[in-house]
PQR file of N, CA, C, O and H, with PARSE charges and radii, in Angstrom:
ATOM      1  N   MET A   1       5.890 -16.110  13.552 -0.4000 1.5000
ATOM      2  CA  MET A   1       4.196 -15.986  13.728 -0.0000 2.0000
ATOM      3  C   MET A   1       3.413 -16.117  12.255  0.5500 1.7000
ATOM      4  O   MET A   1       3.762 -15.692  11.153 -0.5500 1.4000
ATOM      5  N   ASN A   2       2.487 -16.699  12.564 -0.4000 1.5000
ATOM      6  CA  ASN A   2       1.397 -17.207  11.548 -0.0000 2.0000
ATOM      7  C   ASN A   2      -0.011 -16.085  11.478  0.5500 1.7000
ATOM      8  O   ASN A   2      -0.453 -15.151  12.146 -0.5500 1.4000
ATOM      9  H   ASN A   2       2.204 -17.045  13.458  0.4000 1.0000
ATOM     10  N   CYS A   3      -0.377 -16.860  10.193 -0.4000 1.5000
ATOM     11  CA  CYS A   3      -1.359 -15.893  10.172 -0.0000 2.0000
ATOM     12  C   CYS A   3      -2.692 -15.663  11.268  0.5500 1.7000
ATOM     13  O   CYS A   3      -3.455 -14.696  11.252 -0.5500 1.4000
ATOM     14  H   CYS A   3      -0.018 -17.618   9.649  0.4000 1.0000
ATOM     15  N   LYS A   4      -2.740 -16.848  12.227 -0.4000 1.5000
ATOM     16  CA  LYS A   4      -3.619 -17.053  13.367 -0.0000 2.0000
ATOM     17  C   LYS A   4      -3.293 -16.032  14.395  0.5500 1.7000
ATOM     18  O   LYS A   4      -4.077 -15.259  14.946 -0.5500 1.4000
ATOM     19  H   LYS A   4      -2.120 -17.633  12.240  0.4000 1.0000
ATOM     20  N   ASP A   5      -1.797 -16.170  14.594 -0.4000 1.5000
ATOM     21  CA  ASP A   5      -1.381 -15.171  15.513 -0.0000 2.0000
ATOM     22  C   ASP A   5      -1.766 -13.828  15.020  0.5500 1.7000
ATOM     23  O   ASP A   5      -2.356 -13.034  15.753 -0.5500 1.4000
ATOM     24  H   ASP A   5      -1.160 -16.797  14.147  0.4000 1.0000
ATOM     25  N   CYS A   6      -1.487 -13.590  13.952 -0.4000 1.5000
ATOM     26  CA  CYS A   6      -1.367 -11.991  12.936 -0.0000 2.0000
ATOM     27  C   CYS A   6      -2.996 -11.398  13.444  0.5500 1.7000
ATOM     28  O   CYS A   6      -3.277 -10.339  14.006 -0.5500 1.4000
ATOM     29  H   CYS A   6      -1.007 -14.235  13.357  0.4000 1.0000
ATOM     30  N   SER A   7      -3.859 -12.480  13.019 -0.4000 1.5000
ATOM     31  CA  SER A   7      -5.116 -11.981  12.698 -0.0000 2.0000
ATOM     32  C   SER A   7      -5.767 -11.772  14.309  0.5500 1.7000
ATOM     33  O   SER A   7      -6.711 -11.002  14.485 -0.5500 1.4000
ATOM     34  H   SER A   7      -3.631 -13.340  12.562  0.4000 1.0000
ATOM     35  N   ASN A   8      -5.244 -12.427  15.267 -0.4000 1.5000
ATOM     36  CA  ASN A   8      -5.632 -12.051  16.557 -0.0000 2.0000
ATOM     37  C   ASN A   8      -5.299 -10.952  17.438  0.5500 1.7000
ATOM     38  O   ASN A   8      -5.896 -10.510  18.420 -0.5500 1.4000
ATOM     39  H   ASN A   8      -4.477 -13.052  15.124  0.4000 1.0000
ATOM     40  N   LYS A   9      -3.949 -10.521  16.741 -0.4000 1.5000
ATOM     41  CA  LYS A   9      -3.412  -9.321  17.158 -0.0000 2.0000
ATOM     42  C   LYS A   9      -3.350  -8.200  16.532  0.5500 1.7000
ATOM     43  O   LYS A   9      -2.743  -7.352  17.186 -0.5500 1.4000
ATOM     44  H   LYS A   9      -3.463 -10.881  15.944  0.4000 1.0000
ATOM     45  N   LEU A  10      -3.897  -7.688  15.089 -0.4000 1.5000
ATOM     46  CA  LEU A  10      -3.883  -6.941  14.550 -0.0000 2.0000
ATOM     47  C   LEU A  10      -5.050  -5.971  14.998  0.5500 1.7000
ATOM     48  O   LEU A  10      -4.881  -5.038  14.213 -0.5500 1.4000
ATOM     49  H   LEU A  10      -4.390  -8.377  14.558  0.4000 1.0000
ATOM     50  N   ASP A  11      -6.036  -5.660  15.716 -0.4000 1.5000
ATOM     51  CA  ASP A  11      -6.472  -4.600  16.470 -0.0000 2.0000
ATOM     52  C   ASP A  11      -5.667  -4.100  17.410  0.5500 1.7000
ATOM     53  O   ASP A  11      -5.805  -2.919  17.727 -0.5500 1.4000
ATOM     54  H   ASP A  11      -6.174  -6.418  16.354  0.4000 1.0000
ATOM     55  N   SER A  12      -4.652  -4.928  18.047 -0.4000 1.5000
ATOM     56  CA  SER A  12      -4.029  -4.487  19.250 -0.0000 2.0000
ATOM     57  C   SER A  12      -2.872  -4.049  18.537  0.5500 1.7000
ATOM     58  O   SER A  12      -2.157  -3.220  19.100 -0.5500 1.4000
ATOM     59  H   SER A  12      -4.539  -5.888  17.790  0.4000 1.0000
ATOM     60  N   TYR A  13      -2.495  -4.542  17.156 -0.4000 1.5000
ATOM     61  CA  TYR A  13      -1.395  -3.218  16.720 -0.0000 2.0000
ATOM     62  C   TYR A  13      -1.408  -2.442  15.891  0.5500 1.7000
ATOM     63  O   TYR A  13      -0.401  -1.859  15.489 -0.5500 1.4000
ATOM     64  H   TYR A  13      -3.076  -5.214  16.699  0.4000 1.0000
ATOM     65  N   LEU A  14      -2.635  -2.265  15.436 -0.4000 1.5000
ATOM     66  CA  LEU A  14      -3.377  -1.361  14.670 -0.0000 2.0000
ATOM     67  C   LEU A  14      -3.527   0.145  15.801  0.5500 1.7000
ATOM     68  O   LEU A  14      -3.577   1.326  15.457 -0.5500 1.4000
ATOM     69  H   LEU A  14      -3.452  -2.738  15.763  0.4000 1.0000
ATOM     70  N   ASP A  15      -3.569  -0.438  17.193 -0.4000 1.5000
ATOM     71  CA  ASP A  15      -3.859   0.949  18.323 -0.0000 2.0000
ATOM     72  C   ASP A  15      -2.264   0.842  19.189  0.5500 1.7000
ATOM     73  O   ASP A  15      -1.983   1.321  20.287 -0.5500 1.4000
ATOM     74  H   ASP A  15      -3.528  -1.397  17.472  0.4000 1.0000
ATOM     75  N   ARG A  16      -1.552   0.188  18.425 -0.4000 1.5000
ATOM     76  CA  ARG A  16      -0.327   0.457  19.242 -0.0000 2.0000
ATOM     77  C   ARG A  16       0.106  -0.316  20.657  0.5500 1.7000
ATOM     78  O   ARG A  16       1.108  -0.001  21.299 -0.5500 1.4000
ATOM     79  H   ARG A  16      -1.780  -0.202  17.533  0.4000 1.0000
ATOM     80  N   GLU A  17      -0.771  -1.328  21.018 -0.4000 1.5000
ATOM     81  CA  GLU A  17      -0.846  -1.785  22.292 -0.0000 2.0000
ATOM     82  C   GLU A  17      -0.349  -2.981  22.560  0.5500 1.7000
ATOM     83  O   GLU A  17      -0.753  -3.732  23.447 -0.5500 1.4000
ATOM     84  H   GLU A  17      -1.585  -1.584  20.496  0.4000 1.0000
ATOM     85  N   LEU A  18       0.953  -3.281  21.445 -0.4000 1.5000
ATOM     86  CA  LEU A  18       1.848  -4.731  21.451 -0.0000 2.0000
ATOM     87  C   LEU A  18       3.127  -3.934  22.046  0.5500 1.7000
ATOM     88  O   LEU A  18       3.419  -2.739  22.018 -0.5500 1.4000
ATOM     89  H   LEU A  18       1.282  -2.670  20.724  0.4000 1.0000
ATOM     90  N   SER A  19       3.675  -4.894  22.510 -0.4000 1.5000
ATOM     91  CA  SER A  19       5.386  -4.722  22.792 -0.0000 2.0000
ATOM     92  C   SER A  19       6.175  -4.456  21.825  0.5500 1.7000
ATOM     93  O   SER A  19       5.841  -4.745  20.677 -0.5500 1.4000
ATOM     94  H   SER A  19       3.438  -5.865  22.532  0.4000 1.0000
ATOM     95  N   ASN A  20       7.176  -3.953  22.053 -0.4000 1.5000
ATOM     96  CA  ASN A  20       8.066  -3.703  20.647 -0.0000 2.0000
ATOM     97  C   ASN A  20       8.558  -5.011  19.990  0.5500 1.7000
ATOM     98  O   ASN A  20       8.886  -4.999  18.804 -0.5500 1.4000
ATOM     99  H   ASN A  20       7.448  -3.718  22.986  0.4000 1.0000
ATOM    100  N   THR A  21       8.605  -5.869  20.552 -0.4000 1.5000
ATOM    101  CA  THR A  21       9.225  -7.066  20.291 -0.0000 2.0000
ATOM    102  C   THR A  21       7.846  -7.973  19.069  0.5500 1.7000
ATOM    103  O   THR A  21       7.992  -8.438  17.939 -0.5500 1.4000
ATOM    104  H   THR A  21       8.340  -5.879  21.516  0.4000 1.0000
ATOM    105  N   GLU A  22       6.870  -7.913  19.785 -0.4000 1.5000
ATOM    106  CA  GLU A  22       5.344  -8.618  19.374 -0.0000 2.0000
ATOM    107  C   GLU A  22       5.133  -7.245  17.580  0.5500 1.7000
ATOM    108  O   GLU A  22       4.899  -7.666  16.448 -0.5500 1.4000
ATOM    109  H   GLU A  22       6.751  -7.536  20.703  0.4000 1.0000
ATOM    110  N   MET A  23       5.288  -5.980  17.890 -0.4000 1.5000
ATOM    111  CA  MET A  23       5.287  -5.018  17.064 -0.0000 2.0000
ATOM    112  C   MET A  23       6.078  -5.360  15.680  0.5500 1.7000
ATOM    113  O   MET A  23       5.601  -5.209  14.555 -0.5500 1.4000
ATOM    114  H   MET A  23       5.479  -5.638  18.810  0.4000 1.0000
ATOM    115  N   LEU A  24       7.237  -5.797  15.951 -0.4000 1.5000
ATOM    116  CA  LEU A  24       8.063  -6.131  15.050 -0.0000 2.0000
ATOM    117  C   LEU A  24       8.075  -7.404  14.513  0.5500 1.7000
ATOM    118  O   LEU A  24       8.822  -7.630  13.561 -0.5500 1.4000
ATOM    119  H   LEU A  24       7.625  -5.920  16.865  0.4000 1.0000
ATOM    120  N   GLU A  25       7.265  -8.401  15.036 -0.4000 1.5000
ATOM    121  CA  GLU A  25       7.021  -9.679  14.382 -0.0000 2.0000
ATOM    122  C   GLU A  25       6.013  -9.529  13.687  0.5500 1.7000
ATOM    123  O   GLU A  25       6.112 -10.159  12.634 -0.5500 1.4000
ATOM    124  H   GLU A  25       6.658  -8.217  15.810  0.4000 1.0000
ATOM    125  N   LEU A  26       4.683  -8.747  13.838 -0.4000 1.5000
ATOM    126  CA  LEU A  26       3.600  -8.734  13.287 -0.0000 2.0000
ATOM    127  C   LEU A  26       4.108  -7.866  12.035  0.5500 1.7000
ATOM    128  O   LEU A  26       3.684  -8.071  10.898 -0.5500 1.4000
ATOM    129  H   LEU A  26       4.603  -8.236  14.693  0.4000 1.0000
ATOM    130  N   GLN A  27       4.907  -7.031  12.297 -0.4000 1.5000
ATOM    131  CA  GLN A  27       5.280  -6.103  10.909 -0.0000 2.0000
ATOM    132  C   GLN A  27       6.127  -6.891   9.941  0.5500 1.7000
ATOM    133  O   GLN A  27       6.292  -6.826   8.723 -0.5500 1.4000
ATOM    134  H   GLN A  27       5.252  -6.865  13.221  0.4000 1.0000
ATOM    135  N   LEU A  28       6.601  -7.648  10.890 -0.4000 1.5000
ATOM    136  CA  LEU A  28       7.512  -8.665   9.567 -0.0000 2.0000
ATOM    137  C   LEU A  28       6.830 -10.084   8.841  0.5500 1.7000
ATOM    138  O   LEU A  28       7.218 -10.716   7.859 -0.5500 1.4000
ATOM    139  H   LEU A  28       6.467  -7.700  11.880  0.4000 1.0000
ATOM    140  N   HIS A  29       5.518 -10.331   9.853 -0.4000 1.5000
ATOM    141  CA  HIS A  29       4.976 -11.132   9.327 -0.0000 2.0000
ATOM    142  C   HIS A  29       4.057 -10.396   8.035  0.5500 1.7000
ATOM    143  O   HIS A  29       3.912 -11.017   6.982 -0.5500 1.4000
ATOM    144  H   HIS A  29       5.203  -9.817  10.652  0.4000 1.0000
ATOM    145  N   LEU A  30       3.404  -8.891   8.243 -0.4000 1.5000
ATOM    146  CA  LEU A  30       2.234  -8.051   7.451 -0.0000 2.0000
ATOM    147  C   LEU A  30       3.342  -8.023   5.995  0.5500 1.7000
ATOM    148  O   LEU A  30       2.908  -8.033   4.843 -0.5500 1.4000
ATOM    149  H   LEU A  30       3.522  -8.387   9.098  0.4000 1.0000
ATOM    150  N   GLU A  31       4.745  -7.990   6.335 -0.4000 1.5000
ATOM    151  CA  GLU A  31       5.569  -7.733   4.804 -0.0000 2.0000
ATOM    152  C   GLU A  31       5.701  -9.292   4.092  0.5500 1.7000
ATOM    153  O   GLU A  31       5.956  -9.235   2.890 -0.5500 1.4000
ATOM    154  H   GLU A  31       5.097  -7.982   7.271  0.4000 1.0000
ATOM    155  N   GLY A  32       5.618 -10.126   4.435 -0.4000 1.5000
ATOM    156  CA  GLY A  32       5.669 -11.120   4.154 -0.0000 2.0000
ATOM    157  C   GLY A  32       4.494 -12.485   3.694  0.5500 1.7000
ATOM    158  O   GLY A  32       4.645 -13.646   3.315 -0.5500 1.4000
ATOM    159  H   GLY A  32       5.410 -10.172   5.412  0.4000 1.0000
ATOM    160  N   CYS A  33       3.287 -11.581   3.977 -0.4000 1.5000
ATOM    161  CA  CYS A  33       2.113 -12.507   3.694 -0.0000 2.0000
ATOM    162  C   CYS A  33       0.689 -11.222   3.268  0.5500 1.7000
ATOM    163  O   CYS A  33      -0.118 -10.583   3.942 -0.5500 1.4000
ATOM    164  H   CYS A  33       3.165 -10.637   4.285  0.4000 1.0000
ATOM    165  N   PRO A  34       0.970 -11.339   1.948 -0.5600 1.5000
ATOM    166  CA  PRO A  34       0.059 -10.841   1.249  0.2800 2.0000
ATOM    167  C   PRO A  34      -1.933 -10.534   1.749  0.5500 1.7000
ATOM    168  O   PRO A  34      -2.691  -9.573   1.616 -0.5500 1.4000
ATOM    169  N   ASP A  35      -2.113 -12.237   2.460 -0.4000 1.5000
ATOM    170  CA  ASP A  35      -3.227 -11.990   2.952 -0.0000 2.0000
ATOM    171  C   ASP A  35      -3.523 -11.342   3.836  0.5500 1.7000
ATOM    172  O   ASP A  35      -4.573 -10.700   3.837 -0.5500 1.4000
ATOM    173  H   ASP A  35      -1.497 -13.018   2.568  0.4000 1.0000
ATOM    174  N   CYS A  36      -2.504 -11.341   5.018 -0.4000 1.5000
ATOM    175  CA  CYS A  36      -2.357 -10.810   6.408 -0.0000 2.0000
ATOM    176  C   CYS A  36      -2.534  -9.099   5.977  0.5500 1.7000
ATOM    177  O   CYS A  36      -3.417  -8.323   6.341 -0.5500 1.4000
ATOM    178  H   CYS A  36      -1.651 -11.863   5.017  0.4000 1.0000
ATOM    179  N   ALA A  37      -1.623  -8.905   5.279 -0.4000 1.5000
ATOM    180  CA  ALA A  37      -1.531  -7.464   4.913 -0.0000 2.0000
ATOM    181  C   ALA A  37      -2.560  -6.802   4.295  0.5500 1.7000
ATOM    182  O   ALA A  37      -2.796  -5.630   4.591 -0.5500 1.4000
ATOM    183  H   ALA A  37      -0.906  -9.536   4.983  0.4000 1.0000
ATOM    184  N   ASP A  38      -3.433  -7.604   3.190 -0.4000 1.5000
ATOM    185  CA  ASP A  38      -4.787  -6.933   2.613 -0.0000 2.0000
ATOM    186  C   ASP A  38      -5.663  -6.669   4.082  0.5500 1.7000
ATOM    187  O   ASP A  38      -5.967  -5.518   4.395 -0.5500 1.4000
ATOM    188  H   ASP A  38      -3.241  -8.556   2.950  0.4000 1.0000
ATOM    189  N   SER A  39      -6.027  -7.813   4.926 -0.4000 1.5000
ATOM    190  CA  SER A  39      -6.454  -7.805   6.194 -0.0000 2.0000
ATOM    191  C   SER A  39      -6.326  -6.643   6.862  0.5500 1.7000
ATOM    192  O   SER A  39      -7.238  -6.122   7.505 -0.5500 1.4000
ATOM    193  H   SER A  39      -5.779  -8.748   4.671  0.4000 1.0000
ATOM    194  N   TYR A  40      -5.041  -6.134   6.720 -0.4000 1.5000
ATOM    195  CA  TYR A  40      -4.290  -5.103   7.800 -0.0000 2.0000
ATOM    196  C   TYR A  40      -4.850  -3.761   7.146  0.5500 1.7000
ATOM    197  O   TYR A  40      -5.226  -2.821   7.846 -0.5500 1.4000
ATOM    198  H   TYR A  40      -4.300  -6.557   6.198  0.4000 1.0000
ATOM    199  N   GLU A  41      -4.877  -3.740   5.783 -0.4000 1.5000
ATOM    200  CA  GLU A  41      -5.071  -2.107   5.399 -0.0000 2.0000
ATOM    201  C   GLU A  41      -6.921  -2.014   5.488  0.5500 1.7000
ATOM    202  O   GLU A  41      -7.614  -1.013   5.670 -0.5500 1.4000
ATOM    203  H   GLU A  41      -4.571  -4.504   5.214  0.4000 1.0000
ATOM    204  N   PHE A  42      -7.254  -3.134   5.328 -0.4000 1.5000
ATOM    205  CA  PHE A  42      -8.723  -3.361   5.473 -0.0000 2.0000
ATOM    206  C   PHE A  42      -9.216  -3.133   6.814  0.5500 1.7000
ATOM    207  O   PHE A  42     -10.408  -2.879   6.992 -0.5500 1.4000
ATOM    208  H   PHE A  42      -6.691  -3.947   5.179  0.4000 1.0000
ATOM    209  N   GLN A  43      -8.429  -3.202   7.728 -0.4000 1.5000
ATOM    210  CA  GLN A  43      -9.007  -2.572   9.058 -0.0000 2.0000
ATOM    211  C   GLN A  43      -8.444  -1.363   9.172  0.5500 1.7000
ATOM    212  O   GLN A  43      -9.317  -0.647   9.661 -0.5500 1.4000
ATOM    213  H   GLN A  43      -7.461  -3.408   7.583  0.4000 1.0000
ATOM    214  N   ALA A  44      -7.512  -0.762   9.001 -0.4000 1.5000
ATOM    215  CA  ALA A  44      -6.830   0.309   8.914 -0.0000 2.0000
ATOM    216  C   ALA A  44      -7.534   1.326   8.158  0.5500 1.7000
ATOM    217  O   ALA A  44      -7.470   2.426   8.707 -0.5500 1.4000
ATOM    218  H   ALA A  44      -6.803  -1.345   8.604  0.4000 1.0000
ATOM    219  N   SER A  45      -8.010   1.312   7.365 -0.4000 1.5000
ATOM    220  CA  SER A  45      -9.308   1.913   6.151 -0.0000 2.0000
ATOM    221  C   SER A  45     -10.105   2.075   7.347  0.5500 1.7000
ATOM    222  O   SER A  45     -10.095   3.090   8.043 -0.5500 1.4000
ATOM    223  H   SER A  45      -8.061   0.418   6.919  0.4000 1.0000
ATOM    224  N   VAL A  46     -10.793   1.039   7.559 -0.4000 1.5000
ATOM    225  CA  VAL A  46     -11.921   1.236   8.140 -0.0000 2.0000
ATOM    226  C   VAL A  46     -11.730   2.198  10.072  0.5500 1.7000
ATOM    227  O   VAL A  46     -12.614   3.003  10.364 -0.5500 1.4000
ATOM    228  H   VAL A  46     -10.800   0.214   6.993  0.4000 1.0000
ATOM    229  N   LYS A  47     -11.017   2.041  10.703 -0.4000 1.5000
ATOM    230  CA  LYS A  47     -10.876   2.958  11.926 -0.0000 2.0000
ATOM    231  C   LYS A  47     -10.129   4.374  11.220  0.5500 1.7000
ATOM    232  O   LYS A  47     -10.051   5.449  11.815 -0.5500 1.4000
ATOM    233  H   LYS A  47     -10.299   1.387  10.466  0.4000 1.0000
ATOM    234  N   ARG A  48      -9.664   4.149   9.986 -0.4000 1.5000
ATOM    235  CA  ARG A  48      -9.475   5.909   9.444 -0.0000 2.0000
ATOM    236  C   ARG A  48     -10.838   6.457   9.438  0.5500 1.7000
ATOM    237  O   ARG A  48     -11.227   7.410  10.113 -0.5500 1.4000
ATOM    238  H   ARG A  48      -9.727   3.276   9.502  0.4000 1.0000
ATOM    239  N   LEU A  49     -11.564   5.717   8.560 -0.4000 1.5000
ATOM    240  CA  LEU A  49     -12.888   6.290   7.849 -0.0000 2.0000
ATOM    241  C   LEU A  49     -13.836   6.431   9.311  0.5500 1.7000
ATOM    242  O   LEU A  49     -14.794   7.201   9.260 -0.5500 1.4000
ATOM    243  H   LEU A  49     -11.248   4.942   8.011  0.4000 1.0000
ATOM    244  N   VAL A  50     -13.567   5.694  10.592 -0.4000 1.5000
ATOM    245  CA  VAL A  50     -14.608   6.101  11.478 -0.0000 2.0000
ATOM    246  C   VAL A  50     -14.345   7.436  12.206  0.5500 1.7000
ATOM    247  O   VAL A  50     -15.164   8.278  12.573 -0.5500 1.4000
ATOM    248  H   VAL A  50     -12.789   5.068  10.634  0.4000 1.0000
ATOM    249  N   LYS A  51     -12.594   7.418  12.359 -0.4000 1.5000
ATOM    250  CA  LYS A  51     -12.151   8.477  12.631 -0.0000 2.0000
ATOM    251  C   LYS A  51     -12.516   9.932  12.073  0.5500 1.7000
ATOM    252  O   LYS A  51     -12.678  11.027  12.610 -0.5500 1.4000
ATOM    253  H   LYS A  51     -11.929   6.734  12.061  0.4000 1.0000
ATOM    254  N   VAL A  52     -12.571   9.481  10.815 -0.4000 1.5000
ATOM    255  CA  VAL A  52     -12.767  10.917   9.997 -0.0000 2.0000
ATOM    256  C   VAL A  52     -14.274  11.239  10.437  0.5500 1.7000
ATOM    257  O   VAL A  52     -14.566  12.295  10.998 -0.5500 1.4000
ATOM    258  H   VAL A  52     -12.439   8.591  10.378  0.4000 1.0000
ATOM    259  N   CYS A  53     -15.220  10.220  10.128 -0.4000 1.5000
ATOM    260  CA  CYS A  53     -16.562  10.602  10.191 -0.0000 2.0000
ATOM    261  C   CYS A  53     -17.012  11.174  11.880  0.5500 1.7000
ATOM    262  O   CYS A  53     -17.801  12.103  12.055 -0.5500 1.4000
ATOM    263  H   CYS A  53     -14.982   9.362   9.673  0.4000 1.0000
ATOM    264  N   CYS A  54     -16.532  10.632  12.687 -0.4000 1.5000
ATOM    265  CA  CYS A  54     -16.609  11.146  14.186 -0.0000 2.0000
ATOM    266  C   CYS A  54     -16.255  12.210  14.333  0.5500 1.7000
ATOM    267  O   CYS A  54     -16.916  13.014  14.991 -0.5500 1.4000
ATOM    268  H   CYS A  54     -15.892   9.878  12.545  0.4000 1.0000
ATOM    269  N   GLU A  55     -14.645  12.635  13.526 -0.4000 1.5000
ATOM    270  CA  GLU A  55     -14.274  14.182  13.816 -0.0000 2.0000
ATOM    271  C   GLU A  55     -15.386  15.406  12.999  0.5500 1.7000
ATOM    272  O   GLU A  55     -15.466  16.580  13.360 -0.5500 1.4000
ATOM    273  H   GLU A  55     -14.108  11.982  12.991  0.4000 1.0000
ATOM    274  N   GLN A  56     -16.202  14.765  11.805 -0.4000 1.5000
ATOM    275  CA  GLN A  56     -16.872  15.886  11.552 -0.0000 2.0000
ATOM    276  C   GLN A  56     -18.306  16.483  12.335  0.5500 1.7000
ATOM    277  O   GLN A  56     -19.039  17.377  11.912 -0.5500 1.4000
ATOM    278  H   GLN A  56     -16.137  13.811  11.512  0.4000 1.0000
ATOM    279  N   ASP A  57     -18.414  15.907  13.264 -0.4000 1.5000
ATOM    280  CA  ASP A  57     -19.489  16.470  14.579 -0.0000 2.0000
ATOM    281  C   ASP A  57     -20.416  16.274  13.628  0.5500 1.7000
ATOM    282  O   ASP A  57     -20.595  17.410  13.188 -0.5500 1.4000
ATOM    283  H   ASP A  57     -17.818  15.181  13.607  0.4000 1.0000
ATOM    284  N   LYS A  58     -21.515  15.126  12.699 -0.4000 1.5000
ATOM    285  CA  LYS A  58     -22.165  15.358  11.864 -0.0000 2.0000
ATOM    286  C   LYS A  58     -23.378  14.344  12.580  0.5500 1.7000
ATOM    287  O   LYS A  58     -24.561  14.499  12.276 -0.5500 1.4000
ATOM    288  H   LYS A  58     -21.370  14.204  13.056  0.4000 1.0000
ATOM    289  N   ALA A  59     -22.988  13.422  13.442 -0.4000 1.5000
ATOM    290  CA  ALA A  59     -23.559  12.147  14.324 -0.0000 2.0000
ATOM    291  C   ALA A  59     -23.962  12.901  15.542  0.5500 1.7000
ATOM    292  O   ALA A  59     -23.791  14.089  15.816 -0.5500 1.4000
ATOM    293  H   ALA A  59     -22.027  13.296  13.689  0.4000 1.0000
ATOM    294  N   PRO A  60     -24.394  12.181  16.047 -0.5600 1.5000
ATOM    295  CA  PRO A  60     -25.170  12.777  17.688  0.2800 2.0000
ATOM    296  C   PRO A  60     -24.349  12.599  18.525  0.5500 1.7000
ATOM    297  O   PRO A  60     -23.927  11.445  18.589 -0.5500 1.4000
ATOM    298  N   ASP A  61     -23.809  13.553  19.445 -0.4000 1.5000
ATOM    299  CA  ASP A  61     -22.649  12.836  20.287 -0.0000 2.0000
ATOM    300  C   ASP A  61     -22.940  12.040  21.183  0.5500 1.7000
ATOM    301  O   ASP A  61     -21.967  11.829  21.907 -0.5500 1.4000
ATOM    302  H   ASP A  61     -24.152  14.490  19.393  0.4000 1.0000
ATOM    303  N   ALA A  62     -24.299  11.215  21.623 -0.4000 1.5000
ATOM    304  CA  ALA A  62     -24.367  10.126  22.355 -0.0000 2.0000
ATOM    305  C   ALA A  62     -23.998   8.766  21.222  0.5500 1.7000
ATOM    306  O   ALA A  62     -23.674   7.595  21.425 -0.5500 1.4000
ATOM    307  H   ALA A  62     -25.090  11.386  21.035  0.4000 1.0000
ATOM    308  N   PHE A  63     -24.258   9.688  19.792 -0.4000 1.5000
ATOM    309  CA  PHE A  63     -23.665   8.340  19.172 -0.0000 2.0000
ATOM    310  C   PHE A  63     -22.353   7.845  18.830  0.5500 1.7000
ATOM    311  O   PHE A  63     -22.039   6.695  18.522 -0.5500 1.4000
ATOM    312  H   PHE A  63     -24.521  10.639  19.627  0.4000 1.0000
ATOM    313  N   ARG A  64     -21.569   8.970  18.936 -0.4000 1.5000
ATOM    314  CA  ARG A  64     -20.712   9.505  18.559 -0.0000 2.0000
ATOM    315  C   ARG A  64     -19.973   8.037  19.608  0.5500 1.7000
ATOM    316  O   ARG A  64     -19.501   6.919  19.403 -0.5500 1.4000
ATOM    317  H   ARG A  64     -21.824   9.903  19.186  0.4000 1.0000
ATOM    318  N   GLU A  65     -20.268   8.945  20.758 -0.4000 1.5000
ATOM    319  CA  GLU A  65     -19.661   7.918  22.312 -0.0000 2.0000
ATOM    320  C   GLU A  65     -19.801   6.465  21.966  0.5500 1.7000
ATOM    321  O   GLU A  65     -18.806   5.749  21.850 -0.5500 1.4000
ATOM    322  H   GLU A  65     -20.652   9.853  20.924  0.4000 1.0000
ATOM    323  N   LYS A  66     -20.906   6.064  21.817 -0.4000 1.5000
ATOM    324  CA  LYS A  66     -21.252   4.406  22.068 -0.0000 2.0000
ATOM    325  C   LYS A  66     -20.323   4.331  20.928  0.5500 1.7000
ATOM    326  O   LYS A  66     -19.337   3.681  21.278 -0.5500 1.4000
ATOM    327  H   LYS A  66     -21.714   6.645  21.911  0.4000 1.0000
ATOM    328  N   LEU A  67     -20.229   4.749  19.647 -0.4000 1.5000
ATOM    329  CA  LEU A  67     -19.243   3.816  19.083 -0.0000 2.0000
ATOM    330  C   LEU A  67     -17.765   3.948  19.030  0.5500 1.7000
ATOM    331  O   LEU A  67     -16.974   3.354  18.298 -0.5500 1.4000
ATOM    332  H   LEU A  67     -21.030   5.277  19.364  0.4000 1.0000
ATOM    333  N   ARG A  68     -17.491   5.050  20.158 -0.4000 1.5000
ATOM    334  CA  ARG A  68     -16.129   4.956  20.537 -0.0000 2.0000
ATOM    335  C   ARG A  68     -16.267   4.138  21.652  0.5500 1.7000
ATOM    336  O   ARG A  68     -15.149   3.721  21.955 -0.5500 1.4000
ATOM    337  H   ARG A  68     -18.133   5.534  20.753  0.4000 1.0000
ATOM    338  N   GLN A  69     -16.919   3.817  22.221 -0.4000 1.5000
ATOM    339  CA  GLN A  69     -17.027   2.494  23.407 -0.0000 2.0000
ATOM    340  C   GLN A  69     -16.496   1.543  22.910  0.5500 1.7000
ATOM    341  O   GLN A  69     -15.493   0.865  23.137 -0.5500 1.4000
ATOM    342  H   GLN A  69     -17.827   4.156  21.975  0.4000 1.0000
ATOM    343  N   ILE A  70     -17.731   1.576  21.791 -0.4000 1.5000
ATOM    344  CA  ILE A  70     -17.329  -0.205  21.031 -0.0000 2.0000
ATOM    345  C   ILE A  70     -16.222  -0.659  20.638  0.5500 1.7000
ATOM    346  O   ILE A  70     -15.767  -1.784  20.843 -0.5500 1.4000
ATOM    347  H   ILE A  70     -18.545   2.126  21.606  0.4000 1.0000
ATOM    348  N   LEU A  71     -15.499   0.686  19.740 -0.4000 1.5000
ATOM    349  CA  LEU A  71     -14.029   0.611  18.919 -0.0000 2.0000
ATOM    350  C   LEU A  71     -12.847   0.468  20.256  0.5500 1.7000
ATOM    351  O   LEU A  71     -11.656   0.306  19.987 -0.5500 1.4000
ATOM    352  H   LEU A  71     -15.869   1.600  19.573  0.4000 1.0000
ATOM    353  N   THR A  72     -13.090   0.509  20.977 -0.4000 1.5000
ATOM    354  CA  THR A  72     -11.975   0.444  21.944 -0.0000 2.0000
ATOM    355  C   THR A  72     -11.999  -0.577  22.668  0.5500 1.7000
ATOM    356  O   THR A  72     -11.125  -0.752  23.517 -0.5500 1.4000
ATOM    357  H   THR A  72     -14.057   0.641  21.195  0.4000 1.0000
TER
END
C-alpha cells in the first residue's frame, strides 16, 4: 500500500468499513509511515470531537442530524 491508497481508504478504515485484509494492510502502512499516521490521528481526533459534541445535546437536533448525514 502506498500513501495515496492509504489516504483514499482512511475514512473507511476509521469507520471499520474495510475487509479484514484491507484493514491489516492499512494498519501496517500506518505503522511504517509517520505522515499517514499523523493524518490518521488528526482524522480520528476530529471524529471523536464531533461525536462528543453531538452527544452533549447542545446543538439543535436538526443541526446534529444534518452533521451526521454529512459525516457518514
